[in-house]
C-alpha positions, 0 to 999 in steps of 0.5 A: 090450793096445793102447792104442786099445782101452783108450781105446775101451773107457774111451769106451763106458762108460756115465754116466762124464761123461767129454768127452775120453779121451787118452793123454799117456805109455806106458813101458816100461823097466827098472822095471816088467816087460818084459811090461807097459807103464804108460800115462798117461790123461787123463780129463776129465769135464764135467757141467751141474752142478757136479762134486763130488770124491765124483761125480769119484771114483765115475766114476774108480772105475768106470773103473778097475773096468772096466780091470781087469776086462777087461785086468787093470790096476791103478792106479800109485801 
């Protein structure tokens, strides 16, 4: 899946409070499967009110669920 398609999908999600989405690293190599890549994405959130950890976690979980559903993406730990 092209990275641009992933970023576009994230940017178009409703009600995420995202102000910026950007890739800061792409890794392909011996530590992951040959048909996979690891993409590090920076998410910036903004709102007119204080953003709590609970609010941000809900927004990130929404994004992760969509990425898994559309692209089979998983969060690496």
